[in-house]
BATORGU-347201 format. One record per atom (N, C-alpha, C): residue in three letters; x, y, z. Coordinates in steps of 0.05 Angstrom, whole numbers, plus 32768, in hexadecimal, padded with zeros to 4 digits. Layout:
<numars>
ALAXYZ/...
</numars>
This chain:
<numars>
MET80A07EA0823F/MET808F7EA48257/MET80947EC08263/ALA80AD7EC78265/ALA80B47EE18271/ALA80A87EF98261/ILE80A77EF68247/ILE809B7F0B8237/ILE807D7F0E823E/CYS806F7EF88241/CYS80527EFA8247/CYS804E7F038264/GLU80607EFD8276/GLU805E7F088291/GLU80617F268290/GLY80737F308280/GLY80777F4D827C/GLY805E7F5A8270/ILE80527F4C825D/ILE80397F568251/ILE80237F588266/LEU80207F438276/LEU800C7F43828B/LEU80117F5A829F/GLN802A7F5F82A6/GLN80317F7582B8/GLN80297F9082AB/SER802F7F938291/SER80267FAB8283/SER80087FAE8283/LEU7FFA7F98827F/LEU7FDC7F998280/LEU7FD37FA1829C/GLU7FE07F9782B0/GLU7FD87F9F82CC/GLU7FDD7FBD82D0/ASN7FF27FC782C6/ASN7FF87FE482C9/ASN7FE37FF582BA/ILE7FDC7FEC82A2/ILE7FC77FFA8293/ILE7FAD7FF882A1/ARG7FA77FE182AC/ARG7F8D7FDD82BA/ARG7F8C7FF082D3/ALA7FA27FF382E1/ALA7FA2800582F8/ALA7F9C802282F0/LYS7FA5802A82D8/LYS7FA0804582CF/LYS7F84804982C3/GLU7F7B803582B4/GLU7F63803782A4/GLU7F4A802B82B1/ASN7F4E801B82C6/ASN7F38801182D7/ASN7F23800082C6/PHE7F2C7FEA82BB/PHE7F1A7FD882AD/PHE7F1A7FBD82BB/ASP7F067FAD82B5/ASP7F027F9382C2/ASP7F117F7C82B5/LYS7F0F7F7B829B/LYS7F187F64828C/LYS7F247F6C8271/VAL7F377F5D8268/VAL7F437F61824E/VAL7F367F4C823B/LYS7F2C7F568224/LYS7F217F448210/LYS7F357F3D81FA/ILE7F437F5281F1/ILE7F567F4E81DB/ILE7F6F7F5E81E0/VAL7F867F5181DC/VAL7FA07F5E81DE/VAL7FAD7F5C81C2/ARG7FB47F7381B7/ARG7FC27F73819D/ARG7FDF7F7B81A1/LEU7FF07F698199/LEU800D7F6E819B/LEU80197F72817F/GLU802C7F84817E/GLU803C7F878166/GLU80577F7A816B/ILE805E7F67815A/ILE80777F59815D/ILE80877F5B8143/GLY809F7F668145/GLY80AF7F69812D/GLY80BD7F4F8125/CYS80C27F4D810C/CYS80CF7F358101/CYS80EB7F31810B/PHE80F87F468114/PHE81147F44811F/PHE81157F44813D/SER80FE7F42814A/SER80FD7F448167/SER81077F2B8175/GLY81087F148167/GLY81117EFB8173/GLY80FB7EEE8183/VAL80E27EF78181/VAL80CC7EEC8191/VAL80BE7ED88180/GLU80BA7EC0818B/GLU80AC7EAA817E/GLU808E7EAD8184/THR807E7EB38170/THR80627EB98175/THR80527EA2817F/ASP80587E898177/ASP804A7E728181/ASP804F7E6F819F/ALA80677E7481A8/ALA806D7E7281C4/ALA805F7E8881D4/VAL805C7EA081C8/VAL804E7EB681D5/VAL80307EAE81D9/HIS80247EA381C4/HIS80087E9A81C7/HIS80047E8581DD/PHE80167E7281DE/PHE80147E5D81F2/PHE80197E69820E/SER802D7E788211/SER80347E84822B/SER801F7E988235/PHE80147EA78222/PHE7FFF7EBB822A/PHE7FE87EAD8238/ASP7FDF7E97822C/ASP7FC87E888239/ASP7FD07E7E8255/ALA7FE87E748258/ALA7FF17E6A8272/ALA7FF47E818286/VAL80007E97827E/VAL80057EAC8291/VAL7FEC7EBB829A/THR7FD87EBD8288/THR7FC07ECC828E/THR7FAB7EBB829C/ARG7FAF7EA1829F/ARG7F9C7E9082AC/ARG7F977E9A82C9/GLY7F7E7E9E82D0/GLY7F767EA782EB/GLY7F797EC582EF/THR7F7E7ED482DA/THR7F817EF182DC/THR7F6A7EFF82CD/PHE7F6A7F1982CF/PHE7F567F2982C0/PHE7F597F2782A2/ALA7F6F7F1C8299/ALA7F747F19827C/ALA7F6F7EFC8273/GLU7F657EEB8284/GLU7F607ECF827D/GLU7F4C7ECF8266/ASN7F517EBD8253/ASN7F407EBA823B/ASN7F407ED18228/ALA7F527EE4822C/ALA7F557EFA8219/ALA7F617EEF81FF/THR7F587EFA81E9/THR7F637EF381CF/THR7F7D7F0281CB/LEU7F917EF481C2/LEU7FAB7F0181BC/LEU7FAD7F02819E/GLU7FAF7F1B8193/GLU7FB37F1F8177/GLU7FCF7F2A8173/ILE7FDD7F1E8160/ILE7FF97F26815B/ILE7FFA7F33813F/ILE80047F4B813E/ILE80087F598125/ILE80267F58811F/HIS802D7F4B8109/HIS80497F488101/HIS80527F6180F3/GLN806A7F6A80FB/GLN80767F8280EF/GLN808F7F7A80E0/ASN80917F8380C7/ASN80A97F7F80B8/ASN80BE7F9480C0/GLY80D77F8D80BA/GLY80EC7FA180BC/GLY80EF7FB180A2/LYS81017FC380A2/LYS81077FD2808A/LYS81257FD08085/ALA812C7FD5806C/ALA81487FD58064/ALA814D7FED8052/TYR81657FF78054/TYR816E800D8044/TYR818680038033/CYS818380068019/CYS81997FFE8007/CYS81AC80158004/MET81C58011800C/MET81D98026800A/MET81E4802A7FEE/ASP81DD80187FDC/ASP81E6801B7FC0/ASP81D3802D7FB0/CYS81B880297FB4/CYS81A580387FA4/CYS819180497FB4/ALA819580497FCF/ALA818480597FE1/ALA816780507FE2/ASN816280377FDA/ASN8147802C7FDC/ASN814180237FF8/VAL812880288001/VAL811F801F801B/VAL8109800A8015/PHE810B7FF38022/PHE80F77FDE801D/PHE80F17FCE8036/GLU80D97FC28037/GLU80D27FB1804E/GLU80DF7F96804A/THR80E67F8A8061/THR80F37F708060/THR80EE7F60807A/THR80F07F468078/THR80F07F358090/THR810A7F258091/ASN811D7F2C8080/ASN81377F1E807E/ASN814D7F33807E/ARG815E7F328092/ARG81747F468094/ARG81887F44807D/LEU81887F2D806F/LEU819B7F298059/LEU818F7F2C803D/GLU81767F35803C/GLU81687F388022/GLU81757F4D8011/PRO817A7F477FF8/PRO81867F5B7FE6/PRO81717F707FDF/CYS817A7F877FD6/CYS81687F9C7FCE/CYS81577F937FB6/PRO813D7F967FB7/PRO812D7F8E7FA0/PRO81307FA17F87/ARG813B7FB97F8B/ARG813E7FCB7F75/ARG81587FC57F66/CYS816F7FC37F74/CYS81897FC07F67/CYS81967FA57F6C/ASN81897F957F7C/ASN81947F7B7F84/ASN81AE7F7C7F94/GLY81B47F947F9E/GLY81CC7F987FAF/GLY81C97F8C7FCA/ILE81DF7F857FD6/ILE81DE7F797FF1/ILE81E97F8C8006/ASN81EF7FA47FFE/ASN81FA7FB88010/ASN81E27FC7801E/THR81D47FB8802F/THR81BC7FC2803B/THR81BF7FC3805A/MET81AE7FD48066/MET81AE7FD78083/MET81917FD4808C/THR818B7FC1809D/THR81707FBD80A7/THR816C7FCD80C0/TYR81527FD480C5/TYR814A7FE380DD/TYR812D7FDD80E2/GLY81247FE380FA/GLY81097FDD8102/GLY81037FC08103/GLY80EA7FB98108/GLY80E37F9D8109/GLY80EB7F8E8122/ASP80F37F9E8137/ASP80FC7F91814F/ASP80EA7F978167/ALA80D27FA28161/ALA80C07FAA8177/ALA80B07F928182/LEU80AA7F95819B/LEU80967F8481A9/LEU80877F9781BB/LYS806E7F9D81B3/LYS805F7FB081C3/LYS80417FAA81C2/ILE80337FB381D6/ILE80167FB181D7/ILE800C7FC781C5/LYS7FFE7FC081B0/LYS7FF37FD5819E/LYS7FD97FE081A9/ASP7FC77FCF81B2/ASP7FAE7FD881BE/ASP7FA07FC181CC/LEU7F8B7FC881DB/LEU7F7B7FB581EA/LEU7F5E7FBA81E5/GLU7F4E7FA581E9/GLU7F317FA881EB/GLU7F2A7F9D8207/VAL7F1C7FAE8216/VAL7F177FA88232/VAL7EF97FAC8238/VAL7EF17FA1824F/VAL7ED67FA68259/VAL7ED77FAD8277/
</numars>
């Protein structure tokens, strides 16, 4: 719920700058390592935006993978699992990065 309240606050700030009446679509980027449960975000978004300029807005979630770097063979690969072995050498000496974002990618407004 707190995440969606923060999103609504961000939308209010954008609205104050851009001067629009209503939000039709909100696109969020959520990384696989962000710890955010997308089903909960959908449910909470509807509840938080009820009675606001964003009521009935469609929430689209774009899932972002993380990346990993293999320290054995220098391979970089996309992953959704911090413990995934390198697909090139099958090594487990990897370091994950990225995939932890939660951000508003863009909006459609009227």
